[in-house]
ROSE-4610 file (N, C-alpha, C; in Angstrom, 1 decimal, always signed):
// ROSE-4610
residu = [X/X/X/X/X/X/X/X/X/X/X/X/X/X/X/X/X/X/X/X/X/X/X/X/X/X/X/X/X/X/X/X/X/X/X/X/X/X/X/X/X/X/X/X/X/X/X/X/X/X/X/X/X/X/X/X/X/X/X/X/X/X/X/X/X/X/X/X/X/X/X/X/X/X/X/X/X/X/X/X/X/X/X/X/X/X/X/X/X/X/X/X/X/X/X/X/X/X/X/X/X/X/X/X/X/X/X/X/X/X/X/X/X/X/X/X/X/X/X/X/X/X/X/X/X/X/X/X/X/X/X/X/X/X/X/X/X/X/X/X/X/X/X/X/X/X/X/X/X/X/X/X/X/X/X/X/X/X/X/X/X/X/X/X/X/X/X/X/X/X/X/X/X/X/X/X/X/X/X/X/X/X/X/X/X/X/X/X/X/X/X/X/X/X/X/X/X/X/X/X/X/X/X/X/X/X/X/X/X/X/X/X/X/X/X/X/X/X/X/X/X/X/X/X/X/X/X/X/X/X/X/X/X/X/X/X/X/X/X/X/X/X/X/X/X/X/X/X/X/X/X/X/X/X/X/X/X/X/X/X/X/X/X/X/X/X/X/X/X/X/X/X/X/X/X/X/X/X/X/X/X/X/X/X/X/X/X/X/X/X/X/X/X/X/X/X/X/X/X/X/X/X/X/X/X/X/X/X/X/X/X/X/X/X/X/X/X/X/X/X/X/X/X/X/X/X/X/X/X/X/X/X/X/X/X/X/X/X/X/X/X/X/X/X/X/X/X/X/X/X/X/X/X/X/X/X/X/X/X/X/X/X/X/X/X/X/X/X/X/X/X/X/X/X/X/X/X/X/X/X/X/X/X/X/X/X/X/X/X/X/X/X/X/X/X/X/X/X/X/X/X/X/X/X/X/X/X/X/X/X/X/X/X/X/X/X/X/X/X/X/X/X/X/X/X/X/X/X/X/X/X/X/X/X/X/X/X/X/X/X/X/X/X/X/X/X/X/X/X/X/X/X/X/X/X/X/X/X/X/X/X/X/X/X/X/X/X/X/X/X/X/X/X/X/X/X/X/X/X/X/X/X/X/X/X/X/X/X/X/X/X/X/X/X/X/X/X/X/X/X/X/X/X/X/X/X/X/X/X/X/X/X/X/X/X/X/X/X/X/X/X/X/X/X/X/X/X/X/X/X/X/X/X/X/X/X/X/X/X/X/X/X/X/X/X/X/X/X/X/X/X/X/X/X/X/X/X/X/X/X/X/X/X/X/X/X/X/X/X/X/X/X/X/X/X/X/X/X/X/X/X/X/X/X/X/X/X/X/X/X/X/X/X/X/X/X/X/X/X/X/X/X/X/X/X/X/X/X/X/X/X/X/X/X/X/X/X/X/X/X/X/X/X/X/X/X/X/X/X/X/X/X/X/X/X/X/X/X/X/X/X/X/X/X/X/X/X/X/X/X/X/X/X/X/X/X/X/X/X/X/X/X/X/X/X/X/X/X/X/X/X/X/X/X/X]
num = [1/1/1/2/2/2/3/3/3/4/4/4/5/5/5/6/6/6/7/7/7/8/8/8/9/9/9/10/10/10/11/11/11/12/12/12/13/13/13/14/14/14/15/15/15/16/16/16/17/17/17/18/18/18/19/19/19/20/20/20/21/21/21/22/22/22/23/23/23/24/24/24/25/25/25/26/26/26/27/27/27/28/28/28/29/29/29/30/30/30/31/31/31/32/32/32/33/33/33/34/34/34/35/35/35/36/36/36/37/37/37/38/38/38/39/39/39/40/40/40/41/41/41/42/42/42/43/43/43/44/44/44/45/45/45/46/46/46/47/47/47/48/48/48/49/49/49/50/50/50/51/51/51/52/52/52/53/53/53/54/54/54/55/55/55/56/56/56/57/57/57/58/58/58/59/59/59/60/60/60/61/61/61/62/62/62/63/63/63/64/64/64/65/65/65/66/66/66/67/67/67/68/68/68/69/69/69/70/70/70/71/71/71/72/72/72/73/73/73/74/74/74/75/75/75/76/76/76/77/77/77/78/78/78/79/79/79/80/80/80/81/81/81/82/82/82/83/83/83/84/84/84/85/85/85/86/86/86/87/87/87/88/88/88/89/89/89/90/90/90/91/91/91/92/92/92/93/93/93/94/94/94/95/95/95/96/96/96/97/97/97/98/98/98/99/99/99/100/100/100/101/101/101/102/102/102/103/103/103/104/104/104/105/105/105/106/106/106/107/107/107/108/108/108/109/109/109/110/110/110/111/111/111/112/112/112/113/113/113/114/114/114/115/115/115/116/116/116/117/117/117/118/118/118/119/119/119/120/120/120/121/121/121/122/122/122/123/123/123/124/124/124/125/125/125/126/126/126/127/127/127/128/128/128/129/129/129/130/130/130/131/131/131/132/132/132/133/133/133/134/134/134/135/135/135/136/136/136/137/137/137/138/138/138/139/139/139/140/140/140/141/141/141/142/142/142/143/143/143/144/144/144/145/145/145/146/146/146/147/147/147/148/148/148/149/149/149/150/150/150/151/151/151/152/152/152/153/153/153/154/154/154/155/155/155/156/156/156/157/157/157/158/158/158/159/159/159/160/160/160/161/161/161/162/162/162/163/163/163/164/164/164/165/165/165/166/166/166/167/167/167/168/168/168/169/169/169/170/170/170/171/171/171/172/172/172/173/173/173/174/174/174/175/175/175/176/176/176/177/177/177/178/178/178/179/179/179/180/180/180/181/181/181/182/182/182/183/183/183/184/184/184/185/185/185/186/186/186/187/187/187/188/188/188/189/189/189/190/190/190/191/191/191/192/192/192/193/193/193/194/194/194/195/195/195/196/196/196/197/197/197/198/198/198/199/199/199/200/200/200/201/201/201/202/202/202/203/203/203/204/204/204/205/205/205/206/206/206/207/207/207/208/208/208/209/209/209/210/210/210/211/211/211/212/212/212/213/213/213/214/214/214/215/215/215/216/216/216/217/217/217/218/218/218/219/219/219/220/220/220/221/221/221/222/222/222/223/223/223/224/224/224/225/225/225]
x = [-12.8/-13.1/-12.2/-11.5/-11.1/-12.2/-11.4/-12.3/-12.0/-13.3/-12.9/-12.2/-11.1/-10.5/-11.3/-11.4/-11.8/-11.6/-12.5/-12.4/-13.1/-12.2/-13.3/-14.4/-15.3/-16.6/-16.5/-15.4/-15.1/-14.2/-13.4/-12.3/-12.9/-12.3/-12.8/-12.1/-13.0/-12.6/-11.0/-10.3/-8.9/-8.8/-9.7/-9.5/-10.8/-10.6/-12.0/-11.7/-12.6/-12.5/-13.5/-13.3/-14.1/-14.4/-15.3/-16.0/-17.0/-16.7/-18.0/-17.4/-18.4/-18.1/-16.9/-16.6/-15.8/-16.4/-15.6/-16.2/-16.9/-17.3/-18.1/-17.2/-15.9/-14.8/-14.4/-14.5/-13.9/-12.6/-11.5/-10.0/-9.9/-10.6/-10.4/-10.5/-11.9/-12.4/-11.3/-11.3/-10.0/-8.6/-8.4/-7.1/-7.1/-8.4/-8.8/-8.9/-9.7/-9.9/-8.7/-7.5/-6.3/-5.5/-5.8/-5.0/-5.7/-7.0/-7.8/-7.1/-6.6/-6.2/-5.0/-4.1/-2.7/-2.0/-2.4/-1.8/-1.6/-1.1/-0.9/-2.3/-2.7/-3.9/-3.5/-4.0/-4.0/-4.6/-4.0/-4.6/-4.9/-5.9/-5.8/-4.8/-4.3/-3.1/-3.6/-4.4/-5.2/-4.1/-3.6/-2.8/-1.4/-1.1/+0.0/+0.0/-1.8/-2.0/-2.0/-0.9/-0.4/-1.5/-2.4/-3.3/-4.5/-4.9/-6.5/-7.1/-5.9/-6.3/-6.5/-5.9/-6.5/-7.7/-8.0/-9.3/-10.4/-10.2/-11.1/-11.2/-10.3/-10.6/-11.0/-10.7/-11.1/-11.3/-12.5/-12.8/-12.4/-12.7/-12.7/-11.1/-10.1/-8.8/-8.3/-8.4/-7.8/-8.5/-9.4/-10.2/-9.1/-8.7/-7.8/-6.8/-5.7/-4.6/-4.8/-5.6/-6.2/-6.6/-7.2/-7.8/-6.6/-5.7/-5.1/-3.7/-3.4/-2.6/-3.1/-4.2/-5.0/-5.0/-5.3/-5.0/-4.2/-2.9/-1.3/-0.9/-1.2/-0.9/-1.7/-3.3/-3.7/-3.1/-2.7/-2.5/-1.1/+0.0/+1.0/+0.7/+0.1/-0.3/-1.1/-2.2/-2.6/-1.7/-0.6/+0.3/+1.2/+1.6/+2.5/+1.6/+0.6/-0.5/-0.7/-0.5/-0.8/+0.6/+1.8/+3.3/+3.1/+3.0/+2.8/+2.0/+0.7/-0.1/+0.3/+1.4/+2.1/+2.8/+3.2/+3.9/+3.4/+2.0/+1.1/-0.1/-0.5/-2.0/-3.0/-2.6/-3.0/-4.5/-5.4/-6.3/-5.9/-6.1/-6.0/-7.2/-6.8/-8.0/-7.6/-8.4/-8.2/-9.3/-9.0/-10.2/-10.5/-10.3/-10.9/-11.0/-11.7/-12.4/-11.9/-11.1/-10.5/-11.7/-12.9/-14.0/-14.5/-14.4/-14.8/-14.3/-12.8/-12.3/-12.9/-13.5/-14.5/-15.5/-16.0/-17.1/-16.7/-15.5/-15.1/-14.7/-14.0/-13.6/-15.2/-16.2/-17.4/-18.2/-17.5/-18.7/-17.6/-16.4/-15.4/-15.2/-14.9/-14.1/-15.3/-14.8/-15.7/-15.6/-16.4/-16.3/-14.8/-14.1/-13.1/-11.9/-12.1/-11.0/-11.2/-12.7/-12.8/-12.5/-12.4/-12.2/-10.5/-9.7/-8.2/-8.0/-8.9/-8.7/-8.7/-9.9/-10.3/-9.2/-8.5/-7.4/-6.2/-6.1/-5.1/-5.5/-6.3/-7.1/-7.0/-7.2/-7.3/-5.8/-5.0/-3.7/-2.8/-3.1/-2.5/-3.1/-4.5/-4.6/-4.5/-5.1/-4.7/-5.5/-4.6/-5.6/-5.5/-6.7/-7.2/-7.7/-7.0/-7.8/-9.2/-10.1/-11.5/-11.4/-12.2/-12.7/-13.4/-12.9/-14.0/-15.2/-15.0/-16.1/-16.0/-17.1/-16.9/-18.1/-17.4/-18.4/-18.5/-19.7/-20.2/-20.7/-19.9/-20.5/-21.3/-22.2/-23.7/-23.6/-24.1/-24.4/-25.1/-25.7/-26.6/-25.5/-25.7/-24.6/-24.5/-25.1/-25.3/-24.2/-24.3/-23.3/-22.2/-22.1/-20.6/-19.9/-20.6/-20.1/-19.7/-20.2/-20.2/-18.7/-18.5/-17.2/-16.3/-16.4/-15.4/-14.8/-15.6/-15.3/-14.3/-15.2/-14.6/-12.9/-12.5/-11.5/-10.3/-10.9/-10.1/-9.1/-9.1/-8.1/-8.3/-7.3/-7.7/-8.5/-7.6/-8.4/-9.8/-10.1/-11.3/-12.5/-12.0/-13.1/-13.6/-12.8/-13.6/-14.6/-14.6/-15.7/-17.2/-18.0/-19.1/-20.2/-21.2/-22.4/-22.9/-22.9/-23.5/-22.7/-21.5/-20.5/-20.7/-21.0/-21.3/-22.7/-23.8/-24.6/-24.8/-23.9/-23.7/-22.9/-21.8/-21.0/-21.8/-22.5/-23.4/-24.5/-24.9/-26.0/-25.1/-24.1/-23.2/-22.6/-22.5/-22.1/-23.6/-24.5/-25.7/-25.7/-25.9/-26.1/-25.2/-23.8/-22.8/-23.0/-23.5/-23.8/-25.0/-26.1/-27.1/-26.8/-26.0/-25.7/-24.6/-24.0/-22.6/-22.8/-22.5/-22.5/-21.4/-19.8/-18.8/-18.1/-18.6/-18.3/-19.4/-19.7/-20.1/-20.3/-21.2/-21.4/-22.2/-21.7/-22.3/-22.3/-23.6/-24.0/-24.5/-23.6/-23.7/-24.3/-25.5/-25.6/-24.8/-23.9/-23.0/-23.3/-24.4/-24.8/-24.9/-25.2/-25.2/-24.1/-23.1/-22.2/-20.9/-20.1/-18.6/-17.8/-17.3/-16.7/-15.5/-14.7/-13.0/-13.2/-14.1/-13.9/-14.8/-15.7/-16.8/-16.4/-15.9/-15.7/-17.0/-17.9/-19.5/-20.0/-19.8/-20.0/-19.3/-18.1/-17.3/-17.3/-17.5/-17.9/-19.1/-20.0/-21.1/-20.9/-20.3/-19.9/-18.9/-18.1/-17.3/-17.8/-18.9/-19.4/-20.1/-20.8/-21.2/-20.3/-19.1/-18.2/-17.6/-17.4/-16.9/-18.1/-19.3/-20.2/-20.7/-20.0/-20.7/-20.0/-20.5/-19.7/-20.2/-21.6/-21.9/-23.0/-23.5/-24.8/-24.6/-26.1/-25.9/-26.4/-25.8/-26.8/-26.6/-27.5/-27.9/-27.8/-27.0/-26.8/-27.1/-27.7/-28.4/-28.0/-26.7/-26.4/-27.3/-27.1/-27.7/-27.0/-27.5/-26.7/-26.5/-25.0/-24.7/-24.4/-24.3/-23.6/-22.4/-21.6/-20.1/-19.8/-21.0/-20.6/-20.1]
y = [+35.5/+36.3/+37.8/+38.6/+39.8/+40.5/+41.3/+42.1/+43.4/+44.4/+45.8/+46.5/+47.3/+48.2/+49.2/+49.4/+50.2/+51.5/+52.4/+54.1/+55.0/+56.1/+57.2/+57.4/+58.2/+58.6/+59.4/+60.4/+61.2/+61.1/+59.9/+59.4/+59.0/+59.4/+58.5/+57.1/+56.4/+55.1/+55.0/+53.5/+53.5/+52.9/+52.3/+51.5/+51.7/+52.5/+52.9/+52.2/+51.2/+50.6/+51.5/+51.6/+52.3/+51.1/+51.1/+49.9/+50.1/+49.4/+49.8/+49.1/+49.2/+48.9/+49.4/+49.1/+49.9/+51.2/+52.4/+53.4/+54.2/+53.8/+54.6/+55.7/+55.5/+56.4/+56.2/+55.3/+54.7/+54.8/+54.7/+54.8/+56.5/+57.1/+58.9/+59.1/+58.4/+59.0/+58.8/+57.3/+56.6/+57.5/+58.0/+59.0/+60.3/+61.0/+61.9/+61.8/+60.7/+60.5/+60.4/+59.4/+59.0/+60.9/+61.4/+63.0/+63.6/+63.5/+64.1/+63.5/+62.3/+61.8/+61.4/+62.3/+62.4/+60.7/+59.9/+58.6/+58.3/+57.2/+56.6/+55.7/+56.1/+54.9/+53.4/+52.7/+51.2/+50.9/+50.9/+51.0/+49.7/+49.2/+48.1/+47.9/+49.0/+49.1/+48.2/+48.3/+47.5/+47.6/+48.5/+49.4/+48.1/+47.7/+46.8/+45.2/+45.3/+43.7/+43.2/+42.8/+42.1/+41.5/+41.0/+40.0/+40.8/+42.1/+42.6/+42.9/+43.6/+43.7/+42.5/+41.6/+39.9/+39.6/+40.0/+39.6/+40.5/+41.7/+42.5/+42.1/+41.6/+41.3/+39.8/+39.0/+37.6/+37.1/+37.3/+37.1/+35.7/+34.6/+33.3/+32.9/+33.7/+33.1/+34.1/+35.0/+36.0/+36.1/+35.5/+35.5/+35.1/+33.8/+33.3/+33.8/+34.1/+34.8/+36.0/+37.0/+38.3/+38.1/+37.1/+37.1/+36.8/+35.7/+35.3/+36.4/+37.5/+38.2/+39.2/+39.8/+40.3/+39.6/+38.8/+38.0/+38.1/+37.6/+37.4/+38.9/+40.0/+41.5/+42.0/+41.7/+42.2/+41.3/+39.9/+39.5/+40.4/+40.5/+40.9/+42.3/+43.0/+44.5/+44.6/+43.5/+43.6/+42.9/+42.0/+41.7/+43.2/+43.7/+45.1/+45.7/+46.0/+47.0/+46.6/+45.2/+44.9/+44.9/+45.2/+45.2/+46.6/+47.8/+48.9/+49.6/+48.9/+49.6/+49.0/+48.1/+48.0/+49.3/+50.2/+51.4/+52.8/+52.6/+53.7/+54.0/+55.3/+55.5/+56.1/+56.1/+56.9/+56.2/+56.9/+56.3/+55.9/+54.6/+54.1/+54.1/+53.8/+54.2/+53.2/+52.3/+51.2/+51.4/+51.0/+51.1/+49.7/+48.5/+47.4/+46.7/+45.7/+44.9/+43.4/+42.7/+41.5/+40.6/+40.7/+39.8/+39.6/+40.9/+40.7/+40.2/+39.8/+38.7/+38.0/+37.4/+35.9/+36.2/+37.5/+38.0/+38.0/+38.6/+38.3/+37.1/+36.3/+35.3/+34.3/+34.3/+33.3/+34.0/+35.6/+36.2/+35.6/+35.6/+35.4/+34.1/+33.3/+31.8/+30.8/+29.7/+28.5/+27.8/+26.8/+26.0/+25.2/+24.9/+24.2/+25.3/+26.7/+27.8/+27.9/+28.3/+28.8/+27.5/+26.5/+25.3/+25.7/+25.7/+26.0/+27.2/+28.6/+29.7/+29.7/+28.9/+28.6/+27.6/+27.1/+26.1/+27.0/+28.4/+28.9/+30.1/+30.4/+31.5/+30.6/+29.5/+28.9/+28.6/+28.4/+28.3/+29.4/+30.7/+31.7/+32.1/+31.8/+32.0/+33.6/+34.2/+36.1/+36.2/+37.0/+37.6/+38.8/+39.1/+40.6/+41.3/+42.7/+43.6/+43.8/+43.6/+44.1/+46.0/+46.1/+47.5/+48.0/+49.4/+50.1/+50.6/+51.0/+51.3/+51.0/+50.7/+50.3/+51.2/+52.0/+52.9/+52.3/+51.7/+51.2/+52.1/+52.5/+53.5/+53.1/+53.6/+52.8/+54.0/+53.6/+54.2/+53.5/+54.1/+53.2/+53.0/+51.8/+51.3/+52.2/+53.3/+54.7/+55.4/+55.7/+57.0/+55.8/+54.7/+53.9/+53.9/+53.5/+53.5/+54.7/+55.9/+57.2/+57.7/+57.5/+57.8/+56.9/+55.5/+54.8/+55.4/+55.8/+56.5/+57.6/+58.4/+59.9/+60.0/+58.8/+58.5/+58.0/+57.5/+57.1/+56.0/+55.3/+54.0/+52.8/+52.9/+52.1/+50.9/+50.1/+48.7/+48.6/+49.7/+49.6/+50.1/+50.5/+50.8/+49.5/+48.5/+47.1/+46.2/+47.2/+46.7/+46.7/+45.8/+45.3/+45.9/+46.3/+46.8/+45.6/+44.5/+43.3/+42.6/+43.0/+42.6/+43.3/+44.7/+45.7/+45.5/+45.2/+44.7/+43.6/+42.9/+41.4/+42.0/+42.5/+42.9/+43.8/+44.8/+45.6/+44.8/+43.6/+42.4/+42.2/+41.3/+40.6/+41.5/+42.9/+43.9/+44.1/+44.3/+44.6/+43.3/+42.0/+40.5/+40.7/+40.9/+40.8/+41.7/+43.0/+44.0/+43.9/+43.4/+43.4/+42.3/+41.3/+40.3/+40.8/+41.6/+41.8/+42.5/+42.2/+42.8/+42.7/+42.3/+42.1/+43.5/+44.7/+45.8/+47.0/+48.0/+49.3/+49.4/+50.1/+50.1/+51.2/+52.0/+53.3/+53.0/+52.9/+52.8/+53.9/+54.4/+56.0/+56.1/+56.8/+57.1/+57.8/+57.6/+58.4/+58.9/+58.9/+58.9/+60.3/+61.6/+62.5/+63.6/+63.1/+64.0/+63.7/+64.4/+64.3/+64.7/+63.5/+63.8/+64.4/+64.2/+64.6/+65.9/+66.3/+67.7/+68.7/+68.5/+69.4/+69.2/+70.3/+70.3/+70.3/+70.6/+70.7/+69.1/+68.4/+66.9/+66.2/+66.7/+65.7/+66.1/+67.5/+67.6/+66.8/+66.5/+65.9/+64.5/+63.8/+62.8/+62.6/+63.1/+63.4/+63.4/+64.1/+64.2/+62.9/+62.3/+61.0/+59.9/+60.1/+58.7/+59.2/+60.3/+60.7/+60.4/+60.0/+60.0/+58.6/+58.0/+56.3/+55.4/+54.6/+53.8/+52.2/+52.0/+50.9/+51.0/+49.5/+49.6/+49.8/+49.9/+49.8/+51.3/+52.0/+53.4/+53.9/+54.4/+54.8/+56.3/+56.6/+58.2/+58.5/+59.5/+60.3/+61.7/+61.7/+63.1/+64.2/+65.4/+66.5/+66.9/+67.0/+67.7/+68.9/+69.2/+70.6/+71.6/+72.9/+74.0/+73.8/+73.6/+73.7/+75.3/+76.2/+77.6/+78.3]
z = [-59.9/-60.3/-59.6/-60.4/-59.7/-59.2/-58.0/-57.5/-57.6/-57.5/-57.8/-56.9/-57.1/-56.3/-55.4/-54.2/-53.3/-53.9/-53.8/-54.1/-53.3/-52.7/-52.4/-53.4/-52.3/-53.2/-54.4/-54.2/-55.0/-56.1/-56.0/-57.1/-58.3/-59.3/-60.6/-60.8/-61.7/-61.7/-62.0/-61.7/-62.1/-63.3/-63.9/-64.9/-65.8/-66.8/-68.0/-69.0/-69.5/-70.8/-71.8/-72.8/-74.0/-75.0/-75.5/-76.3/-77.4/-78.3/-79.4/-80.7/-81.7/-83.0/-83.8/-84.7/-85.6/-86.0/-86.2/-86.8/-85.5/-84.4/-83.3/-82.3/-82.5/-81.7/-80.9/-80.5/-79.0/-79.1/-79.9/-79.8/-79.5/-80.3/-80.4/-78.5/-78.4/-76.9/-76.0/-76.0/-74.8/-75.2/-76.0/-76.2/-75.4/-75.7/-74.8/-73.3/-73.2/-71.7/-71.0/-71.8/-71.0/-70.8/-71.8/-71.8/-70.5/-70.3/-69.2/-68.0/-67.6/-66.4/-66.4/-67.5/-67.4/-67.4/-68.1/-68.5/-69.9/-70.3/-71.6/-72.0/-73.2/-73.4/-73.6/-73.3/-73.9/-75.0/-76.4/-77.4/-78.0/-78.9/-79.8/-80.9/-81.3/-82.2/-83.4/-84.1/-84.9/-86.2/-86.4/-87.7/-87.8/-86.4/-86.5/-86.8/-86.9/-87.1/-88.7/-89.4/-90.6/-91.3/-90.6/-91.3/-91.4/-90.9/-90.8/-92.4/-93.3/-94.4/-95.2/-95.1/-95.6/-95.3/-93.9/-93.5/-93.9/-94.3/-94.6/-96.1/-96.9/-98.4/-98.7/-97.7/-97.9/-96.3/-95.8/-94.4/-94.2/-94.8/-94.8/-94.4/-95.3/-95.3/-94.2/-93.6/-92.8/-91.6/-91.5/-89.8/-88.7/-89.0/-87.7/-87.7/-88.5/-88.1/-87.6/-88.1/-87.9/-85.9/-85.6/-84.7/-83.3/-84.1/-83.0/-82.7/-83.7/-83.3/-82.4/-82.5/-81.8/-80.5/-80.1/-78.9/-78.1/-78.9/-78.1/-78.0/-79.0/-78.7/-77.4/-77.2/-76.0/-74.6/-74.6/-73.8/-73.3/-74.1/-74.0/-72.9/-73.7/-73.3/-72.0/-71.9/-70.4/-69.3/-69.6/-68.7/-68.3/-69.3/-69.0/-68.2/-68.6/-67.7/-66.1/-66.1/-64.5/-64.0/-64.4/-63.9/-63.7/-64.6/-64.3/-63.3/-63.2/-62.2/-60.7/-60.5/-59.4/-58.7/-59.6/-59.5/-59.7/-59.9/-60.5/-59.7/-59.7/-59.2/-60.3/-61.4/-62.6/-63.1/-63.6/-64.0/-65.6/-65.8/-66.9/-67.8/-69.5/-70.0/-71.2/-71.8/-72.5/-74.1/-75.1/-75.9/-76.4/-75.8/-75.5/-74.3/-74.4/-73.3/-73.8/-73.1/-73.3/-73.4/-72.6/-72.8/-73.9/-75.0/-76.7/-77.5/-76.9/-77.9/-78.4/-77.4/-78.1/-78.9/-78.4/-79.3/-80.9/-81.4/-82.5/-83.3/-82.2/-82.6/-83.1/-82.5/-82.6/-84.0/-83.9/-85.1/-86.7/-86.6/-87.8/-88.0/-87.0/-87.1/-87.6/-88.4/-88.3/-86.9/-87.0/-85.7/-85.3/-86.6/-86.0/-85.6/-86.2/-86.3/-84.7/-84.5/-83.0/-81.8/-82.4/-81.2/-81.1/-82.3/-81.9/-81.1/-81.4/-80.9/-79.3/-79.0/-77.5/-76.9/-77.5/-76.9/-76.5/-77.6/-77.2/-76.1/-76.0/-75.3/-73.9/-73.9/-72.5/-71.9/-72.9/-72.4/-72.0/-72.9/-72.3/-70.7/-70.6/-69.0/-68.6/-69.8/-69.2/-68.1/-67.5/-65.9/-66.3/-66.5/-67.1/-66.1/-66.0/-64.9/-64.8/-64.0/-64.1/-64.6/-65.3/-65.3/-64.2/-63.5/-62.8/-63.5/-64.9/-65.7/-67.1/-67.6/-69.1/-69.9/-70.8/-71.7/-73.2/-73.0/-74.5/-75.7/-76.6/-77.7/-78.6/-78.8/-79.8/-81.0/-82.1/-83.3/-84.1/-85.1/-86.3/-87.3/-88.1/-89.1/-90.4/-90.7/-91.4/-90.8/-89.8/-88.8/-89.0/-88.6/-88.4/-90.2/-91.1/-92.6/-92.9/-92.5/-92.9/-92.1/-90.9/-90.1/-90.5/-91.1/-91.4/-92.8/-93.6/-95.0/-94.6/-93.7/-93.6/-93.4/-92.1/-91.9/-92.8/-93.9/-95.1/-94.9/-94.0/-94.1/-95.1/-95.7/-97.3/-97.3/-96.3/-96.4/-95.5/-94.8/-94.1/-95.1/-96.5/-97.3/-97.9/-97.5/-97.8/-97.1/-95.9/-94.7/-95.7/-95.1/-95.9/-94.9/-95.1/-94.1/-93.6/-94.4/-93.7/-92.8/-92.6/-91.2/-90.3/-90.6/-89.5/-88.7/-89.6/-89.0/-88.0/-88.3/-87.5/-86.3/-86.5/-85.4/-84.4/-85.0/-83.9/-83.4/-83.8/-83.2/-82.2/-82.5/-81.5/-80.2/-80.7/-79.4/-78.5/-79.3/-78.4/-77.4/-77.8/-77.5/-76.2/-76.3/-75.3/-74.2/-74.6/-73.2/-72.9/-73.4/-72.9/-71.5/-71.8/-70.6/-69.7/-70.0/-69.3/-67.9/-66.8/-65.4/-64.7/-65.3/-64.7/-64.2/-64.6/-64.2/-64.5/-64.0/-63.8/-65.4/-66.2/-67.5/-67.6/-68.7/-69.0/-70.6/-71.2/-72.9/-73.0/-74.0/-74.8/-76.0/-76.7/-77.7/-78.3/-79.1/-79.6/-81.3/-81.6/-83.0/-83.5/-82.5/-82.9/-82.2/-81.8/-80.7/-81.5/-81.0/-81.2/-79.9/-79.1/-78.0/-77.9/-79.0/-79.4/-80.0/-81.0/-81.4/-80.6/-80.1/-79.5/-78.1/-77.3/-75.7/-74.8/-75.5/-74.4/-74.7/-75.6/-75.9/-75.0/-75.0/-74.1/-72.7/-72.1/-70.9/-70.4/-71.1/-70.7/-70.5/-71.2/-71.1/-70.0/-69.7/-68.5/-67.1/-67.0/-65.8/-65.6/-66.5/-65.9/-66.0/-66.4/-66.1/-64.9/-64.1/-63.0/-61.7/-62.3/-61.4/-61.2/-62.3/-61.9/-60.9/-60.2/-59.3/-59.4/-59.9/-59.9/-60.8/-61.2/-61.9/-63.0/-64.2/-65.4/-65.9/-66.7/-66.9/-68.5/-68.7/-69.9/-70.6/-71.3/-71.4/-72.9/-73.1/-74.7/-74.5/-74.7/-74.8/-75.5/-74.8/-75.7/-76.7/-78.1/-79.2/-78.9/-78.7/-78.7/-79.7/-79.8/-81.0/-80.8/-82.2/-82.0/-82.5/-82.8/-83.2/-82.0]
C-alpha cells in the first residue's frame, strides 16, 4: 500500500479527491479547489464516454462497455498524474477516487460481467496515488434529482430515482468502511460551494485543517444576499 507524503503542519494536502453520487456537485467543487490551489483538475470526463447514454437508456446493454471505458480512462489519467507529480509540487484535485470504480461495477454488472471486469482491472495493475484527503459530499435523493434536472444534460434525464437510491446506499457503505486516507464527510444538501463564497470559505477552512482521521462537516447555511 502506498504511504502518505509527509507534509509541514501548515501545508494543504497534496492530493485532494472530491467524491459523491451524481448531481451532488463534486466536479464543480473539484474545479474550484483546483483553481484555488493553482493546478489543473483531474476530472472523470463523463461526456467523453460514448457508452454512457446507452447505459442510462438500457443499463443491461450498456453497463459493461461504459464501465470498461471509465476504467481505461482513469488508468491513463492516473499514470499521467504520477508522471506530472515527479516534477510538480502543486496541490492536485480530482473528482473521482479509483477505489470506487469497483463500487459502480458491482452495482451495475451481473456476475459474469463483473468477473470479466475484475480480470481487466487486475491486469491493468493501476498504481493509484493515495489521496491526502477525500471529501465525500452527501445530499438526499430529492436534492440530487433536482440538481440533475437543473443542469439539463440530455441523457441524464434518463436517470431513474431507484438507481440513485441504490447508488447512494452503495456510497454510504463504501465510505462507512473507508480508512485508506483522511476523510471529510460533508452535508452538501443546503449549500452551494461554487456559487456562494461564504459556503466555499467554510469548507476550505475544513480542508486546510484536516491531516488525519474521519471528520463530519454540516455547514451553516449562509445568505447569498
